[in-house]
C-alpha positions in Angstrom: 67.0 62.0 148.6 69.3 61.7 152.2 67.8 58.8 153.7 67.8 58.1 157.5 69.9 55.5 157.9 72.6 57.1 156.0 72.7 59.7 157.8 72.7 58.1 161.4 75.7 56.4 159.9 77.5 59.1 159.2 76.8 59.4 162.5 78.1 56.6 163.7 81.2 56.5 161.9 81.6 60.6 163.3 81.5 59.0 166.9 83.6 56.3 166.4 86.8 58.6 165.0 85.9 60.8 167.6 86.5 58.6 170.4 89.0 57.4 168.5 90.7 60.4 168.2 90.2 60.5 172.8 91.8 57.4 172.9 95.1 58.5 171.8 95.2 61.5 173.0 94.9 60.7 176.6 97.7 57.3 175.7 99.8 60.4 174.8 99.2 62.8 177.6 99.2 59.8 180.1 96.2 60.7 182.3 93.8 63.5 183.1 95.8 65.3 186.4 92.9 67.6 186.5 93.3 70.2 189.5 91.9 72.9 191.0 95.2 74.5 190.8 94.4 76.0 187.7 90.8 76.9 188.5 92.3 80.9 189.6 92.7 80.5 185.2 88.8 78.6 184.6 87.4 81.7 187.0 89.6 84.6 184.3 88.0 83.1 181.3 84.1 82.8 182.9 84.7 86.4 184.2 85.6 87.4 180.1 82.9 85.5 178.4 80.9 88.0 180.7 82.6 91.0 180.2 82.5 90.5 175.8 78.9 89.0 175.5 80.1 85.8 174.9 77.1 82.6 175.7 79.9 80.0 175.4 83.3 79.3 176.2 86.0 76.9 176.7 89.4 76.4 178.5 91.9 73.5 177.6 95.4 73.3 179.6 99.1 71.0 179.0 101.0 71.0 181.6 103.6 68.3 182.0 102.6 66.6 179.5 99.5 66.2 181.2 95.8 67.4 180.7 95.0 69.7 183.5 92.0 71.7 182.9 89.2 71.0 180.6 86.2 73.5 180.4 83.6 74.2 177.9 81.0 76.3 179.2 77.4 78.2 178.0 75.6 77.4 174.8 77.2 77.2 170.8 74.5 79.6 169.7 71.5 82.2 171.4 68.7 80.1 169.3 66.0 78.8 171.9 67.4 75.0 171.8 71.3 75.9 171.1 73.3 72.9 171.2 76.0 72.8 174.1 79.5 73.6 174.3 81.4 70.1 174.3 84.8 69.0 173.7 84.5 68.9 169.7 83.2 72.4 169.3 84.6 74.7 167.0 85.3 78.0 167.2 85.6 80.5 165.0 90.0 80.9 165.7 90.2 83.9 163.7 94.3 85.3 163.4 95.2 82.0 165.7 94.6 80.7 162.5 97.6 82.3 161.3 100.0 79.6 163.4 99.0 77.1 160.7 100.1 79.8 158.0 103.6 79.9 159.1 103.6 76.7 159.8 103.5 76.3 155.5 106.1 78.6 155.6 108.2 77.0 157.5 107.6 73.8 156.2 108.3 75.5 151.8 111.9 76.6 153.2 112.5 74.0 155.0 111.7 72.4 151.8 113.3 74.3 149.9 110.9 76.2 148.1 111.8 79.9 148.8 114.2 81.9 151.4 113.2 83.7 154.2 114.6 86.3 152.5 113.7 86.0 149.2 112.3 89.9 147.6 108.5 89.0 147.1 108.7 90.9 144.1 110.5 86.8 142.6 106.0 86.3 143.2 104.1 88.5 142.6 102.0 89.5 139.1 102.1 93.6 139.6 106.2 93.5 140.1 105.6 97.1 138.7 103.8 98.4 142.4 106.7 100.7 144.2 105.0 99.2 147.3 106.3 96.4 147.1 109.9 97.4 147.1 112.4 96.1 149.5 109.3 93.3 151.0 110.8 89.6 151.6 109.2 87.1 153.0 110.8 87.9 156.7 109.0 90.8 156.5 105.4 89.8 155.3 106.0 86.7 158.4 107.2 89.6 161.0 104.0 92.4 160.0 107.0 94.6 159.2 106.1 94.6 155.4 105.1 98.4 155.3 102.4 97.7 153.2 98.8 98.8 153.2 95.8 99.4 151.7 94.5 102.8 151.7 91.5 104.1 149.4 91.6 100.7 147.8 95.2 100.9 146.5 98.9 99.1 147.5 101.0 101.2 149.8 103.5 101.1 151.6 103.7 103.3 155.0 106.7 103.0 155.9 110.5 101.4 154.7 110.3 97.4 155.4 111.7 96.4 158.0 112.0 99.8 159.9 108.7 99.6 162.1 105.5 97.5 162.8 102.0 97.0 162.1 99.0 94.5 162.0 98.0 95.0 158.3 96.1 92.2 156.0 98.0 92.2 152.6 101.1 90.5 154.1 98.5 87.2 154.4 96.8 87.4 151.2 100.9 87.7 149.7 101.6 84.5 152.3 99.5 82.2 151.3 99.8 83.4 147.4 103.3 82.4 147.3 103.0 79.3 148.9 101.0 77.9 146.4 102.5 79.1 143.7 105.9 77.6 144.6 104.8 74.2 146.1 102.0 73.7 144.2 100.3 73.2 147.3 97.5 75.1 149.4 98.1 76.3 153.3 95.0 74.0 153.8 96.7 71.5 151.5 100.5 71.3 153.2 98.6 71.4 156.9 96.4 68.0 156.6 99.4 66.1 155.4 101.9 67.0 157.9 99.6 67.1 160.7 96.0 66.5 160.2 96.0 63.6 158.8 98.2 61.8 160.3 97.8 62.6 163.7 94.0 62.4 163.2 92.6 65.2 163.9 88.6 65.5 163.7 88.1 69.3 164.5 90.6 71.3 162.8 88.7 72.4 159.6 88.3 75.3 157.0 84.8 74.9 157.0 82.1 76.5 154.0 80.6 79.3 156.0 77.3 79.2 153.6 77.1 75.6 154.7 78.4 74.9 159.2 77.2 72.6 160.6 76.0 70.9 164.0 79.6 71.2 165.8 80.3 74.7 164.5 79.3 77.9 167.4 77.7 80.2 165.9 79.9 83.8 166.2 78.1 86.5 168.0 78.8 89.7 166.4 77.4 93.6 165.9 76.0 93.2 162.8 78.0 96.1 161.1 80.8 95.3 162.2 82.9 95.4 159.2 85.9 92.9 160.0 84.0 90.3 159.5 84.1 88.4 155.9 82.7 85.1 155.1 83.9 83.3 152.4 83.6 79.1 151.0 87.1 79.5 150.1 88.4 76.1 151.8 92.5 76.3 151.1 93.4 77.9 154.2 93.5 81.5 152.7 90.4 82.5 154.7 89.5 83.4 157.7 86.9 80.5 158.0 88.6 78.4 160.2 87.1 76.5 163.0 89.1 74.7 165.7 88.1 72.9 169.1 89.3 73.9 172.0 91.3 70.5 172.2 92.9 70.1 169.2 94.2 73.8 169.2 95.8 72.8 172.2 97.3 70.1 170.8 98.6 72.1 167.6 100.5 74.3 170.3 101.4 70.9 172.0 102.7 69.5 168.6 104.5 73.1 169.1 105.9 72.2 172.4 107.3 69.1 171.7 109.5 70.7 168.7 107.5 68.2 165.5 107.7 65.6 168.0 104.3 63.5 168.4 103.7 59.8 170.0 107.3 59.2 171.0 108.3 59.9 166.9 110.0 62.3 164.8 106.5 63.5 162.6 107.8 67.2 162.3 111.1 68.1 161.3 112.2 69.9 164.6 114.0 72.7 162.1 110.4 73.8 161.4 109.2 74.4 164.6 111.7 75.7 165.9 112.2 78.2 162.4 108.6 79.2 163.3 108.8 79.6 166.9 111.7 82.2 167.4 112.3 85.7 167.3 112.7 86.1 163.4 111.8 89.7 163.3 114.7 91.6 161.2 115.7 93.9 163.8 115.4 92.7 167.1 117.0 95.6 168.7 114.2 98.3 167.5 111.3 98.7 170.5 108.5 97.2 168.5 106.5 93.4 168.4 108.9 90.4 168.1 107.2 87.9 166.0 108.5 84.8 164.8 106.7 83.4 161.3 104.2 85.2 163.0 103.7 83.9 165.8 103.9 86.7 168.9 107.1 86.0 171.0 107.9 86.6 174.1 111.4 89.0 174.4 111.4 92.5 177.0 108.5 94.2 178.5 106.1 96.5 176.7 103.6 98.5 177.2 102.6 97.1 174.1 103.0 93.6 174.2 99.6 91.5 173.8 102.3 88.2 176.2 101.6 89.3 179.7 104.7 91.2 181.4 105.5 87.8 184.0 105.0 85.6 181.4 108.9 84.2 180.8 110.9 84.9 177.6 111.3 82.9 174.7 106.9 82.2 174.8 105.1 83.1 172.4 100.8 83.1 171.4 98.5 84.2 169.1 95.7 85.8 169.6 92.2 85.9 167.5 89.8 88.9 167.0 87.5 86.3 168.7 89.7 86.8 172.3 90.3 82.9 171.5 93.9 82.6 172.2 97.0 79.8 172.0 99.7 80.2 174.6 102.5 77.9 175.2 105.0 78.5 177.5 108.5 76.1 176.7 109.9 77.1 180.1 106.9 75.5 181.3 106.0 73.0 179.5 102.8 74.2 178.9 100.0 74.8 176.6 96.8 76.6 177.0 94.2 77.6 175.1 90.7 80.1 175.5 87.9 80.1 173.3 84.8 82.5 173.2 81.9 82.4 170.9 82.3 86.8 170.4 83.6 88.4 167.4 84.9 92.1 168.5 84.4 93.2 172.3 81.7 95.0 174.1 82.0 98.8 175.1 84.5 98.8 177.5 85.8 95.7 177.1 90.3 95.9 177.4 91.2 93.4 175.2 95.1 94.2 175.3 94.7 94.3 179.3 92.7 91.3 179.5 95.5 89.0 176.9 97.7 89.8 179.5 95.9 89.0 182.4 95.1 85.8 181.2 99.0 84.5 180.3 99.9 85.6 184.1 96.9 84.5 185.2 98.3 80.5 183.3 101.6 81.4 184.4 101.1 82.0 187.7 98.7 78.9 188.0 101.8 76.9 187.0 104.9 77.6 188.5 102.4 77.2 191.8 102.0 74.0 190.3 105.5 73.1 189.6 106.3 73.8 193.1 104.3 71.2 194.5 105.5 68.4 192.4 
């Protein structure tokens, strides 16, 4: 039986670690510099939350090594006595988790476990399947593999490298290959390399049957076919929950190319590999990717990064409409969080995310001009 004193002790320990981490963050980022120059972004996120039907949201922006915006809106769920969204509230980040998978892949390549252009036939058990022919690690990382599940079977819908499609098989294959070659899961690598040394308290893969009090309940349509639940916490599943602050700091670690607190925590080459364009044929009019990150190159109507956002910026967007945007040219990281899986009828997610990036950039250059 769990005693009340044990629960109180656990809570006291958690808050102690949380407050210590907050102090380290403020020291790392010099000082909070909250400014209404990013008020348009704040308004944009609130309006997006209303359009989505989200009752909880967050916004966190780091600009020129300062926290310039930190906002929390609403409740963690629709329950009557729901917890307010706070600094330690963890949101379901959906496909934004791929930034962590991409990091683990870059770590594995940097350390010689496999190469980016290795054929995946070297690693799969069902090597007889014709769909795998010609597919490399690079294709998996840049969504140019052509693999697709149709009628329960794995097929190839185009020759690897000749087109682009956002399909699930690549993630299952990548996480398997990382585990098979390194002996560590994606979660193991991220924890060992980043979460533990940095001291993150609100970044985790959770057992979805056992959510804790900091987890924002994800509002969704009951018949949404894309929603999955799992208790597997090795980094392969869509069950990663992160606070707005720690997702922004993950982006900031990338912006600083692996430097943390004045030290090179992660080899610069790992971050550069993950966040630069790795698409096999960059001249094709398709999305450009690094290691699963979307990287801005030229403007196209299908881009999820706004037209005004400068080349070399990179971003990930999740089905929960959570977004992590890094703009190196402006020394900026922006994160928005919502507790809504999918979207409401009439909501144009592509228009909204492009507008978010453009608004962030507009505010950042206005701020830079005044400094």
